[in-house]
C-alpha positions in Angstrom: 4.5 -31.7 -12.8 6.9 -28.8 -13.3 5.4 -25.3 -13.4 6.8 -22.0 -14.5 6.8 -18.9 -12.2 4.0 -17.3 -14.2 1.9 -20.5 -14.0 2.2 -20.4 -10.2 1.2 -16.8 -10.2 -1.8 -17.3 -12.4 -3.1 -20.2 -10.3 -2.4 -18.8 -6.8 -3.1 -15.1 -7.3 -5.0 -13.4 -10.1 -6.6 -15.2 -13.0 -6.8 -11.9 -14.8 -3.0 -11.6 -14.6 -2.6 -13.9 -17.6 -4.0 -11.1 -19.8 -1.2 -8.8 -18.6 1.7 -11.1 -19.4 1.3 -10.7 -23.2 0.9 -6.9 -23.0 3.6 -6.1 -20.5 7.3 -6.6 -21.2 7.9 -6.4 -17.4 5.9 -9.6 -16.7 8.7 -11.1 -14.6 8.7 -8.1 -12.3 4.9 -8.4 -11.9 5.3 -12.1 -11.3 7.7 -11.6 -8.4 5.4 -9.1 -6.8 2.4 -11.3 -7.2 4.2 -14.4 -5.8 5.2 -12.3 -2.7 1.6 -11.2 -2.4 0.4 -14.7 -2.5 3.1 -15.8 -0.1 2.2 -13.2 2.5 -1.5 -14.0 2.3 -0.7 -17.7 2.6 1.7 -17.2 5.6 -0.9 -14.9 7.3 -3.6 -17.5 6.8 -1.4 -20.2 8.5 -0.5 -17.8 11.3 3.2 -17.5 10.3 3.0 -13.7 10.2 2.3 -12.1 13.5 0.3 -9.0 12.7 -0.8 -6.1 14.8 -3.0 -6.5 17.9 -6.1 -6.1 15.8 -4.6 -8.2 13.0 -4.0 -7.0 9.5 -5.1 -10.4 8.2 -8.2 -11.4 10.1 -9.8 -13.8 7.7 -8.7 -15.3 4.4 -12.1 -16.1 3.0 -13.1 -14.8 -0.4 -14.7 -11.6 0.7 -11.8 -10.4 2.8 -9.5 -11.1 -0.1 -11.6 -9.4 -2.7 -10.8 -5.7 -1.8 -7.0 -6.1 -1.6 -7.0 -8.2 -4.8 -8.9 -5.4 -6.7 -6.6 -2.7 -5.3 -3.4 -4.6 -6.1 -4.8 -5.4 -9.6 -5.3 -1.7 -10.2 -1.7 -1.0 -9.2 -0.4 -3.8 -11.4 -2.5 -2.5 -14.3 -1.0 0.9 -13.9 2.4 -0.6 -14.0 1.6 -2.7 -17.0 0.2 0.3 -18.8 3.3 2.4 -18.2 5.6 -0.5 -19.1 3.8 -1.2 -22.3 5.1 2.1 -23.6 8.5 0.5 -24.1 7.2 -2.2 -26.5 9.4 -2.7 -29.6 9.0 0.1 -32.1 7.0 -0.4 -35.2 8.5 -0.2 -38.7 7.4 3.4 -39.0 9.2 4.4 -35.8 12.5 6.3 -36.2 15.6 4.1 -36.2 18.2 4.4 -33.4 19.8 2.8 -30.4 20.4 3.5 -26.7 23.5 5.1 -25.1 24.2 3.9 -21.6 27.0 3.7 -19.1 28.4 4.8 -15.7 30.1 8.0 -14.7 32.8 7.7 -12.0 35.7 9.5 -10.4 39.0 8.9 -12.4 41.1 8.7 -9.2 39.0 6.6 -6.9 36.5 4.8 -9.2 33.7 6.2 -7.1 30.3 6.4 -8.9 29.1 10.0 -9.4 25.3 10.6 -8.8 23.6 13.6 -10.5 26.1 13.9 -13.3 24.8 15.5 -16.5 25.2 13.8 -19.9 24.3 16.0 -22.9 24.1 14.7 -26.5 25.7 17.5 -28.6 23.3 20.1 -29.9 20.3 17.8 -29.9 19.0 19.0 -26.6 18.7 15.5 -25.4 20.5 14.0 -22.4 20.2 12.3 -19.0 21.4 12.4 -15.4 23.0 9.6 -13.5 21.1 7.9 -10.7 22.5 7.3 -7.2 24.6 4.5 -8.6 26.1 6.6 -11.3 24.2 4.9 -14.1 22.5 6.7 -17.0 20.6 5.8 -20.2 19.7 7.9 -23.3 17.1 6.0 -25.3 16.5 5.8 -29.1 19.3 7.9 -30.3 19.2 8.2 -34.2 22.3 6.8 -36.0 25.2 9.2 -36.4 28.3 10.6 -34.6 27.7 12.8 -31.6 29.7 14.9 -29.2 28.8 13.8 -25.6 29.4 16.4 -22.9 29.7 15.0 -19.3 29.8 17.3 -16.3 29.3 17.1 -12.6 29.8 19.5 -9.6 33.4 19.3 -8.5 34.7 17.7 -11.6 36.3 18.8 -14.9 33.9 18.7 -17.8 34.7 16.1 -20.4 33.7 15.8 -24.1 33.8 12.5 -26.0 32.7 11.3 -29.4 30.4 8.4 -29.9 29.0 6.8 -33.0 25.5 5.2 -32.9 24.5 2.4 -35.2 20.9 1.5 -35.6 19.9 -1.4 -33.3 23.2 -1.6 -31.5 23.2 -0.1 -28.0 26.4 1.7 -27.1 28.0 1.5 -23.6 29.9 4.7 -22.8 31.5 4.6 -19.3 33.1 8.0 -18.4 35.7 8.9 -15.8 35.9 12.5 -14.6 38.8 14.2 -13.0 38.0 16.1 -9.8 39.0 19.8 -9.4 38.3 22.8 -7.3 34.6 23.8 -7.4 34.1 27.0 -9.3 31.5 29.3 -7.8 29.3 29.3 -10.8 28.7 25.5 -10.3 26.8 26.0 -7.1 23.9 27.7 -8.8 20.7 26.1 -9.9 21.7 25.6 -13.5 24.6 23.3 -12.5 24.5 19.6 -13.1 23.8 17.8 -9.9 21.2 20.1 -8.3 18.3 20.4 -10.8 18.5 16.8 -12.0 17.3 15.6 -8.6 15.3 18.7 -7.7 12.9 18.1 -10.6 11.5 15.2 -8.7 10.1 17.3 -5.9 9.4 20.9 -5.0 11.1 20.4 -1.6 14.4 18.6 -2.1 18.0 19.5 -1.3 21.2 17.7 -2.1 23.9 17.8 0.6 27.5 16.8 -0.2 30.4 16.0 2.1 32.2 19.2 0.9 29.3 21.3 2.1 29.3 19.6 5.5 33.0 20.2 6.0 32.8 23.9 5.2 30.6 24.7 8.3 31.9 25.6 11.7 31.5 22.6 14.0 30.3 21.9 17.5 33.1 19.6 18.5 33.2 17.8 15.1 31.6 17.8 11.6 28.2 16.3 11.4 25.6 15.7 8.7 22.4 16.2 10.7 23.7 19.5 12.2 24.6 20.7 8.7 21.0 20.2 7.7 19.9 22.9 10.1 21.3 25.5 7.6 18.4 24.6 5.3 15.1 26.5 5.5 12.3 24.6 7.2 14.7 22.8 9.7 14.4 23.8 13.3 16.2 22.6 16.5 15.1 23.6 20.0 18.6 23.8 21.4 22.3 24.1 20.6 23.1 20.9 22.5 21.1 18.6 20.2 21.2 17.7 16.6 17.6 16.6 16.8 15.5 18.4 14.2 11.9 19.3 13.3 10.9 19.9 9.7 8.1 22.3 8.7 6.1 21.9 11.9 6.5 18.1 12.1 7.5 16.2 15.3 10.9 14.7 15.7 9.8 11.1 15.1 8.2 12.1 11.7 11.6 12.1 10.0 12.8 9.1 8.0 16.5 8.6 8.1 18.0 6.0 5.6 21.6 4.9 5.4 22.1 2.9 2.1 18.4 1.9 2.4 18.8 0.8 6.1 16.4 2.6 8.5 18.3 4.3 11.4 15.9 4.5 14.4 18.5 6.0 16.8 20.7 8.3 14.7 22.3 10.3 17.6 25.3 10.2 19.8 25.9 12.0 23.1 22.4 13.1 24.2 21.8 14.0 20.5 24.8 16.4 20.4 25.7 15.0 17.0 24.7 12.1 14.8 26.1 8.7 14.0 26.4 9.6 10.3 30.1 10.3 9.6 30.5 12.8 6.7 33.6 11.0 5.4 31.6 7.9 4.4 28.9 9.8 2.6 28.6 10.2 -1.1 25.5 12.5 -0.9 22.3 13.0 1.0 18.9 13.6 -0.6 16.9 15.7 1.9 13.1 16.0 1.2 11.5 18.6 3.4 8.0 17.8 2.1 5.9 16.2 -0.7 8.4 13.4 -1.2 7.7 11.1 -4.1 6.2 7.6 -4.1 8.7 5.0 -2.8 9.2 6.8 0.5 6.7 6.2 3.2 6.1 5.6 6.9 6.8 9.1 8.0 4.9 12.4 7.8 7.4 15.2 7.5 10.8 14.5 5.8 13.2 12.0 4.4 17.0 12.1 4.8 18.3 9.5 2.3 22.0 9.0 2.8 24.1 7.1 0.2 27.6 6.0 1.2 30.5 6.1 -1.2 32.3 3.0 -2.4 35.9 2.3 -1.6 38.8 3.3 -3.8 39.2 0.9 -6.7 42.7 2.1 -7.6 44.8 2.1 -4.5 44.7 1.8 -0.7 43.6 5.1 0.8 42.2 6.5 4.0 42.2 9.2 6.6 42.7 9.7 10.3 41.3 12.6 12.2 41.0 13.9 15.8 38.8 16.5 17.4 38.1 17.5 21.0 35.3 14.9 21.1 36.4 11.9 19.1 39.0 10.2 17.0 38.4 8.5 13.7 40.2 6.1 11.3 38.9 5.3 7.8 40.5 2.9 5.3 39.4 1.7 1.9 40.9 0.0 -1.1 40.5 -2.2 -4.2 39.5 -5.8 -4.4 40.5 -6.1 -8.0 38.7 -4.8 -11.1 35.8 -2.5 -10.2 35.5 -4.0 -6.7 36.3 -2.3 -3.4 36.0 -2.3 0.4 35.8 0.4 3.1 36.0 0.4 6.9 35.4 3.5 9.1 35.3 3.7 12.9 35.0 6.5 15.5 35.4 6.5 19.3 35.0 9.2 21.9 38.2 10.7 23.3 37.8 13.7 25.7 34.4 13.3 27.5 35.2 16.4 29.5 34.6 18.4 26.4 30.9 17.3 26.4 30.5 18.5 30.0 31.0 22.1 28.6 28.2 21.6 26.1 25.4 20.1 28.2 23.7 21.4 31.3 25.0 18.8 33.7 28.1 16.7 34.1 27.5 13.3 32.5 30.4 11.0 31.8 29.8 9.2 28.6 31.4 7.2 25.9 30.4 6.5 22.3 31.6 4.7 19.2 30.4 3.6 15.8 31.7 1.4 13.0 30.7 1.2 9.3 31.9 -1.5 6.8 31.1 -1.9 3.1 32.2 -4.2 0.3 31.2 -3.8 -3.3 31.8 -6.1 -6.3 30.5 -6.2 -9.9 30.8 -4.5 -13.2 29.5 -1.3 -14.7 26.0 -2.7 -15.3 25.7 -5.0 -12.2 26.7 -4.4 -8.6 26.5 -6.4 -5.4 27.2 -4.8 -2.0 27.3 -5.8 1.7 27.0 -3.1 4.4 27.2 -3.3 8.2 26.8 -0.6 10.8 26.9 -0.5 14.6 26.9 2.2 17.2 27.1 2.3 21.0 26.6 5.0 23.6 26.9 4.8 27.4 25.9 7.7 29.8 26.6 7.5 33.5 25.4 10.8 35.2 27.0 11.6 38.5 23.8 12.3 40.4 22.5 9.3 42.5 18.9 10.1 41.3 19.9 10.0 37.7 19.9 6.5 36.0 22.6 5.2 33.7 21.7 4.8 30.0 23.0 2.5 27.3 22.0 2.7 23.5 23.0 0.1 21.0 22.2 0.0 17.2 23.1 -2.6 14.6 22.2 -2.8 10.9 23.3 -5.1 8.1 22.1 -5.2 4.5 22.8 -6.7 1.1 22.1 -4.8 -2.1 22.0 -5.8 -5.7 21.7 -3.6 -8.7 21.8 -4.5 -12.4 20.6 -3.6 -15.9 18.2 -6.4 -16.8 17.6 -6.5 -20.5 18.0 -3.2 -22.5 16.1 -0.7 -20.3 15.1 -2.2 -17.0 17.3 -1.3 -14.1 16.8 -3.3 -10.9 17.8 -2.1 -7.4 17.1 -4.6 -4.6 18.0 -4.5 -0.9 17.4 -6.9 2.1 18.5 -6.0 5.6 18.2 -6.4 9.3 18.3 -3.8 12.0 18.2 -3.8 15.8 18.0 -0.8 18.2 17.9 -1.0 22.0 17.8 1.4 24.9 18.3 0.5 28.6 17.8 2.7 31.6 19.4 1.4 34.8 18.7 3.3 38.1 21.4 3.5 40.7 21.0 1.9 44.1 18.6 3.9 46.2 17.2 5.9 43.3 13.4 6.4 42.9 13.7 5.9 39.1 12.6 2.6 37.5 14.5 0.3 35.2 13.2 0.5 31.6 14.2 -1.1 28.3 13.2 -1.0 24.7 14.1 -3.2 21.7 13.1 -2.8 18.1 14.1 -5.4 15.5 13.2 -5.2 11.8 13.7 -7.3 8.7 13.3 -5.5 5.4 12.9 -6.6 1.8 12.9 -3.8 -0.8 13.0 -3.8 -4.6 12.6 -1.0 -7.1 12.7 -1.3 -10.9 13.4 1.7 -13.2 12.2 1.3 -16.8 13.8 3.8 -19.2 11.2 4.7 -21.7 11.3 6.8 -24.9 12.7 10.3 -24.6 13.4 11.4 -21.1 10.5 9.4 -19.6 11.0 6.8 -16.8 8.8 4.4 -14.9 9.6 3.4 -11.3 7.9 0.5 -9.7 8.6 -1.2 -6.5 7.6 -2.9 -3.3 8.8 -3.1 0.3 8.1 -5.5 3.2 9.1 -4.5 6.7 8.6 -6.8 9.7 9.2 -4.8 12.9 9.2 -6.5 16.2 9.0 -4.5 19.4 9.6 -5.4 23.1 9.4 -2.6 25.7 9.4 -2.5 29.4 8.3 1.0 30.4 6.9 3.2 33.2 4.3 5.7 32.0 4.7 9.0 33.8 7.4 7.2 35.8 4.5 5.6 37.8 2.7 2.9 35.9 4.5 -0.2 34.6 3.9 -1.1 30.9 5.0 -4.3 29.2 4.6 -3.9 25.5 5.4 -6.6 22.9 4.2 -6.5 19.4 5.1 -7.6 15.9 3.7 -6.4 12.6 3.9 -6.0 8.9 4.4 -2.8 6.9 3.8 -3.7 3.3 4.0 -1.0 0.6 4.0 -1.0 -3.2 4.4 2.0 -5.5 4.5 3.1 -9.1 5.9 6.5 -10.4 5.9 7.9 -13.9 8.3 10.7 -14.8 7.9 12.4 -18.1 7.8 15.6 -20.1 5.5 17.2 -22.6 6.9 20.4 -24.0 7.7 22.8 -21.1 5.7 20.6 -18.6 7.5 18.0 -16.6 5.6 15.7 -14.3 6.2 13.1 -11.6 3.0 11.1 -11.0 2.9 8.3 -8.4 0.9 6.2 -6.1 2.4 4.9 -2.8 0.2 2.0 -1.7 0.0 1.0 2.0 -1.2 -2.5 1.3 -1.2 -3.8 4.9 -3.4 -0.9 5.9 -5.7 -1.5 2.9 -6.2 -5.1 3.9 -7.0 -3.9 7.4 -9.9 -1.9 6.0 -8.3 1.6 6.0 -9.7 4.6 4.1 -8.8 4.4 0.4 -6.9 7.7 0.3 -4.7 6.7 3.2 -4.0 3.3 1.6 -3.4 4.4 -2.0 -1.5 7.7 -1.4 -1.2 10.0 -4.4 2.1 11.8 -5.0 2.2 14.5 -7.7 4.9 17.0 -8.8 4.4 19.3 -11.8 7.2 21.5 -13.1 6.9 24.2 -15.7 10.1 25.3 -17.5 10.0 29.0 -18.4 13.4 28.8 -20.0 16.4 31.0 -19.0 16.9 28.8 -15.9 13.5 29.5 -14.3 11.2 26.8 -13.1 7.8 26.8 -11.4 6.7 23.8 -9.3 3.7 22.4 -7.5 3.6 19.3 -5.4 1.0 17.3 -3.5 1.1 14.2 -1.4 -0.7 12.1 1.2 1.5 10.4 3.9 0.8 8.1 6.9 2.7 6.8 9.8 2.1 3.8 12.1 5.3 3.8 14.3 5.9 6.6 16.8 8.2 7.3 19.7 6.9 7.5 23.3 8.9 10.7 24.1 7.2 13.8 25.3 7.9 16.9 23.1 8.1 19.0 26.3 11.2 17.1 27.6 14.3 19.3 27.5 16.5 16.4 26.4 14.8 13.2 25.4 16.8 10.2 26.6 14.3 7.4 26.1 12.9 7.4 22.6 11.3 4.0 22.5 9.4 3.2 19.3 5.9 1.6 19.5 3.0 0.8 17.2 0.2 3.2 17.4 -2.4 2.0 19.9 -5.3 0.2 18.2 -7.8 2.8 19.4 -6.0 5.6 17.6 -6.1 6.3 13.9 -2.9 6.1 11.8 -1.1 9.5 11.7 -1.9 11.3 8.4 -0.6 14.5 6.8 -1.3 16.1 3.4 1.3 18.3 1.8 0.7 21.2 -0.6 3.7 23.0 -2.0 4.2 25.8 -4.6 7.6 27.0 -5.6 9.6 29.2 -8.0 13.3 28.9 -8.6 15.9 30.2 -11.0 18.9 32.5 -11.6 18.7 36.2 -10.8 22.3 36.5 -12.0 24.7 33.9 -13.5 26.2 33.4 -10.1 23.0 34.1 -8.0 20.3 31.5 -7.7 17.1 31.8 -5.7 14.2 29.6 -4.6 10.8 30.7 -3.1 8.4 28.2 -1.7 5.1 28.3 0.1 3.6 25.2 1.8 0.7 23.9 3.8 0.9 20.7 5.8 -2.5 19.5 7.0 -2.2 17.0 9.8 -5.4 15.1 9.6 -4.4 12.9 12.5 -1.4 13.0 14.8 -0.7 11.4 18.2 0.0 13.6 21.2 1.2 13.0 24.7 -1.8 13.0 27.2 -1.1 15.7 29.8 -4.2 14.9 31.7 -3.3 11.3 32.6 -4.1 10.7 36.3 -5.1 7.1 36.7 -3.4 3.9 35.3 -6.3 3.3 32.9 -6.1 6.7 31.4 -4.6 6.7 27.9 -0.9 7.6 27.5 -1.6 9.2 24.1 -4.5 10.9 22.5 -5.4 11.8 18.9 -5.2 15.4 17.6 -4.9 17.5 14.5 -2.6 20.2 13.3 -1.8 22.8 10.6 1.6 24.0 9.5 2.1 26.9 7.1 5.2 28.6 5.8 7.1 30.7 3.3 10.8 29.9 2.6 13.3 31.9 0.6 16.7 30.5 -0.3 19.6 32.4 -2.0 22.8 30.8 -3.2 25.7 33.0 -4.5 29.0 31.7 -5.7 32.2 33.1 -7.2 35.7 31.7 -7.2 36.5 33.9 -4.2 33.2 33.8 -2.2 30.2 31.5 -1.6 27.0 32.5 0.2 24.1 30.3 1.4 21.3 32.3 2.9 17.6 31.7 3.8 14.6 33.1 5.5 11.6 31.1 6.8 8.3 32.4 8.0 6.3 29.6 9.6 3.6 28.8 12.0 2.2 25.5 13.4 -0.7 24.7 15.8 -2.0 21.4 17.1 -5.3 20.7 18.7 -6.6 18.0 21.0 -9.3 17.7 23.6 -10.6 21.1 22.8 -7.2 22.8 23.4 -5.3 24.5 20.6 -1.6 25.5 21.0 1.7 26.0 19.3 4.1 23.1 20.0 7.5 23.8 21.5 9.3 23.6 18.2 7.2 26.4 16.5 9.3 29.3 15.4 7.8 32.2 13.5 10.9 33.8 11.9 14.2 32.3 11.1 17.1 33.9 9.2 20.3 31.8 8.4 23.4 32.8 6.4 26.6 31.0 5.8 29.5 32.6 3.9 32.8 31.1 2.9 35.8 33.2 1.7 38.6 31.5 -0.2 41.4 33.6 1.1 44.3 31.7 -0.4 44.8 28.4 -2.1 43.9 25.8 0.6 42.8 28.5 3.1 39.1 29.1 3.7 37.3 31.2 6.3 33.6 30.6 7.1 31.1 32.7 9.1 27.7 31.4 10.0 24.9 33.5 11.4 21.5 32.5 12.7 18.6 34.5 14.1 15.3 33.0 15.3 12.3 34.4 17.1 11.5 32.8 20.4 10.1 29.3 20.9 6.8 29.0 22.9 6.7 28.0 26.5 4.2 27.8 29.3 4.3 30.5 31.9 3.9 30.1 35.7 0.7 31.7 36.8 1.1 31.3 40.5 2.4 29.1 43.3 0.8 27.5 46.4 1.4 24.9 49.1 -0.3 21.6 48.5 -1.1 19.7 51.7 0.3 16.3 52.1 -2.4 14.3 54.0 -1.7 11.3 56.1 -4.4 8.9 57.4 -7.5 11.0 57.1 -9.6 8.7 59.4 -7.0 9.0 62.2 -6.1 12.7 61.6 -8.8 14.4 59.5 -7.3 17.8 60.1 -3.7 16.9 59.4 -1.6 19.9 58.8 2.0 20.1 57.8 4.5 21.8 55.6 2.9 20.3 52.5 4.6 20.4 49.1 5.4 23.2 46.8 3.2 23.4 43.7 2.7 25.8 40.8 -0.3 26.9 38.8 0.5 27.1 35.1 -0.9 29.4 32.5 -2.1 28.6 29.0 -0.2 25.8 27.2 2.7 27.4 25.4 1.0 30.8 25.7 4.2 32.9 25.8 7.5 33.1 23.8 11.1 33.0 24.9 13.5 35.8 23.9 14.8 35.7 20.4 17.7 33.4 19.6 21.0 34.7 18.1 24.3 33.0 17.4 27.4 33.6 15.3 29.9 30.9 14.5 33.3 31.3 12.8 35.8 28.8 11.4 39.0 28.7 9.4 40.4 25.7 7.6 43.8 25.1 6.0 44.6 22.3 3.6 48.0 21.3 2.4 49.3 18.4 0.2 52.7 17.0 0.9 53.6 14.1 -1.4 51.0 11.4 -1.0 49.5 12.9 2.1 46.8 15.6 2.3 46.5 17.3 5.7 43.9 19.8 6.9 43.6 21.7 10.2 40.6 23.5 11.4 39.7 25.9 14.1 36.1 26.8 14.9 34.5 29.2 17.5 30.9 28.4 18.4 28.9 31.4 19.7 31.5 33.9 18.8 29.6 36.8 20.5 29.0 34.7 23.6 25.2 35.3 23.4 23.2 33.9 26.3 20.4 32.0 24.6 18.0 30.4 27.1 17.9 26.6 27.2 15.8 25.9 30.3 14.2 27.7 33.2 13.8 25.6 36.4 10.5 26.7 38.0 11.3 25.2 41.4 14.7 26.8 41.9 14.4 29.8 39.6 17.7 28.9 37.9 18.1 29.6 34.2 20.3 27.3 32.1 21.8 28.7 28.9 22.9 27.1 25.6 26.5 26.7 24.4 28.6 29.7 25.4 31.7 30.9 23.6 33.4 27.6 22.7 36.5 27.1 20.6 37.2 23.7 19.1 39.9 22.3 16.8 40.3 19.4 14.4 43.1 17.7 12.5 42.8 15.4 9.5 45.4 13.4 7.6 44.4 11.7 4.3 46.4 9.4 2.0 
């Protein structure tokens, strides 16, 4: 007998679901989620899903199913309640229709996220999402002036006539132009439309990345370090720490694909090429529902589509690498893009890192997009490779490989339901191969993951929106390791990360709110605490008028995957990912953020934030491991507090980006409390760009930071090396050199100070656009300490005075 989808759901999952179908216009969405729920439970019951060592799904009897059923029912009821707000209007409701469409670049066809659409003098409007789509609901009949604006584009005004009951599609193409200084302030289009979602979000564009002086070449993750709250423990690494969080607590997404190894060349720069980026949303805390699995930050990178009008591209070369990017149309609104980079002069890297280490690296990104203004389908593929072969016989060779592929579909379903779905596969491997005669051990790590993610956006009345979604991740890990370089460890595991979320964005008078729940369903089924499983995420914004906003955010976050690296390592080369050991609790942090932002002057914007990050549970390296059975990791707690002040000033002749951060973080474990190595009390950063002439810009970047903590040497002694005690109980000999250490991270290094300078010239000749840049890193040649070798007494310093050049040709 033939059954409908809803029939299957009602029989296999929730009998009470039948009551929801009549009340909720999004019943098909709920059906899909319920079918997936039932499928996962069924597969787990038949042993088709390999769960964690202690098994997320232990037993499928009635009692073990009851708790997750009730919890998921509550989530679905919340979704149904919010979606019911879009039921057809009654006869007494005001007449009207929706205006919707896509905003894109007039030259390339590229979708423009964060564009503002204002409806005449009504005070109503909308902002485009990451795919350039917008919708203004229930507009009364009449003729309106629609004003469309976006940072970097000329404002455009159009007329539209609305007829009752007939939705209007208004696609808008904007012409790019030189960015005026006044458009970098908070009142501009792209910044506040996204910033309203969280008290701690920044939007980074490729233009901002390219303005900064570079260490060898332009890089997104290095550019993030100009933001308050970001810290890096050395010049030679783009690895970053956010508001007191460890390095593995940062989620990096590339078009929805998780990037587990985002670095090239010892971490000198990242695999994220600025030229393929449309924009990057950077959450430094209290990120909304829909993002999970990490405690500290989210870097959500969206790549641009190819040119839909003509074949275009660019080629560039620096002292580190060469790059070629090509993109073009596939007919209609369809496009493709290919971008690849490869190392050139590895001798340049030898000047930037402490020891000579011949290396090579490459990466390749490909993307194809087809569809219409209301429906899009895209394929993406990414791969990167690094090889390092140190010259020392005791130093092993390393090889890193990363691959990710994904397919994405987005479409407007019905009148107000927008679907964005992604499925993907990623693979990341690390191999350590010792040279002949070396005492080092061979090690390897492999992480594979299959991901299914779907998010639905329902545009409700006014400027309210409902976001609902789910995500399934199936990571599989295979590691062959040596703990403390002594004890072999074979680690294989597979698991399930299953999350669902619901968010409601709305406004009542001057109050705007973003209320959400991010549900860790797999952890809930495993019997986890309710607050860890159903994680609340809240942001409240009060609009004072005259471009001033006050914000408050709160959120609960958990993490189950960690890296095995030791935070005390100078340069971490083997960042293998593992599941948290069963004996340890999931990592958990709670974020509290208060902020105030607005315009001091028409061209001067400011933001002030205070935050508290309460690490209820974190995983720390066990420094007291002696015997093979001793645990490699132990549980601890931590507290991070801070104050951040940000200033942005812009005029047609000069742009300034400056910040100050006061912060402090401590962690505690086994009765010992200390500041981790990435704790910095005071940080001042400033970047200024002067537009000297048309096409000629000069940039100066200054950074000052108080010293990072380190552990002092308290003394030294000779430790006897005993032979056979029975044969020679009084054996004497030269012994071995040993040191007695002081309190963990009980002292501070000298303050850090660096000035960088750069100049860029751009010129257009016919169909070609050329740019040449010259940068000087550490203009004052300040000797900032990188590392002190206790045994030899030698001090290594960070990057000295270092000039670098780049050349780019676009067409």
